[in-house]
N, C-alpha and C positions, 0 to 999 in steps of 0.2 A: 602246237607242241612244243616244249621247251629246246630252245637250242642250248647245245652244250661246247663248254671251251675249256680247254687244257693250256693252263698258262704258268710258264714257271717264271719264278722269280717275286712273287707273290707279296712278299712281306714289306716290299719298297720299290720307291723309284718306279719306272715307267709298270712293270710288272703290277706292281699296288694299283698304281692308274687305270690299266686296262680292266684289273677286277674291278674297281668301284665302277667302271662307267657299263660293263657290260652284266653286272647285277643290279645295277639301278634298270638297266632294260630286261631286266626278268630272264637273263640266262643262267643256265647253272654252269658255276666256276667251278673246276676241279684245278687247285693248284697243286705245284711241284715247289717243294721248297727243302732245304736243310734243315732246315723249322719251323717246320708247320704250326701256325696255331690251332689249339684245338678247336676253336669253332667253324674251322676251314675245312670244308671237305677236299679231300685229297690225298699226297704222295710224300711221303719224306722221300729225297732223294739226291745225293750229291752229283751232280752231273759234270763235276770236273774227272769223275774218277768214270773214264771211256765203259769198262766194265761192266757198269751197273745204269748205262741205257738200254739194252738191248732187256734185261728183266723187265725195268719199269715200262717199256714201251706194249711188253707180252700182258702184263699188268693190266694197263690200262686198258687194251683191247680187249679180254677177258669180262674188266667191268663195265665196258660202255659200246651198247648196240652202234651209237653213230657218234664221232666229234664233229660238228660246224665249224670251230677255228681253234 
């Protein structure tokens, strides 16, 4: 069974490095970014706006059976 990870900041830095590593290990990576690349599965959100966090968490919960990381 494929493991699923939700990673913030996937377009650069540590988030991008984690994304690359997990994808190499055959994980399903759901990214969260203010500007999600078109080829990336995930969600566009600005987590600096706290009022967007709860709706995002609800969407992720509805879309995913389980999250492993």
